C-alpha positions in Angstrom: 37.2 49.2 -77.7 40.8 48.8 -78.7 41.9 49.0 -75.1 39.6 46.2 -74.1 40.9 43.9 -76.9 44.5 44.7 -76.0 43.8 43.9 -72.4 42.1 40.7 -73.3 45.0 39.6 -75.4 47.5 40.4 -72.7 45.5 38.4 -70.1 45.3 35.5 -72.5 49.1 35.5 -73.0 49.9 35.8 -69.3 47.5 33.2 -68.1 49.5 30.2 -69.0 50.0 28.8 -65.5 52.8 26.8 -64.1 52.2 23.3 -65.3 55.6 21.9 -64.3 55.1 23.2 -60.8 51.7 21.6 -60.5 53.1 18.3 -61.9 55.9 18.4 -59.3 53.4 19.0 -56.5 51.2 16.2 -57.6 54.1 13.8 -57.9 55.5 14.7 -54.5 52.1 14.3 -52.9 51.7 10.9 -54.5 55.2 9.8 -53.3 54.4 11.0 -49.8 51.1 9.1 -49.7 52.8 6.0 -51.0 55.6 6.3 -48.4 53.2 6.8 -45.5 51.1 3.9 -46.7 54.1 1.6 -46.9 55.2 2.6 -43.4 51.8 2.7 -41.7 49.8 0.4 -43.9 50.2 -2.8 -41.8 49.3 -1.0 -38.6 46.3 0.7 -40.1 45.1 -2.6 -41.4 45.5 -4.1 -38.0 43.6 -1.3 -36.4 40.8 -1.5 -39.0 40.4 -5.3 -38.4 40.3 -4.8 -34.6 37.6 -2.1 -35.0 35.5 -4.3 -37.3 35.9 -7.3 -34.9 34.8 -5.1 -31.9 31.7 -3.8 -33.8 30.7 -7.2 -35.0 31.2 -8.7 -31.5 34.0 -11.0 -32.5 36.7 -9.3 -30.4 
C-alpha cells in the first residue's frame, strides 16, 4: 500500500504540465489567424458576397 501512495504522490508532483508553452502556442495561433485575416479578409469577403449573389440569383 505504501508503494501505491508513493507512486500516486510522485505522479501528482510530476503532472504539472507546461502552461507557458501552451500559452505561447495559443498566442502564436491567434496572431497567425489575425495576420491571415488581415491579409486575406477583403478577398474572402468578396468571394463570399459573390457566392451569395450567385445563389440568390443576383449575380
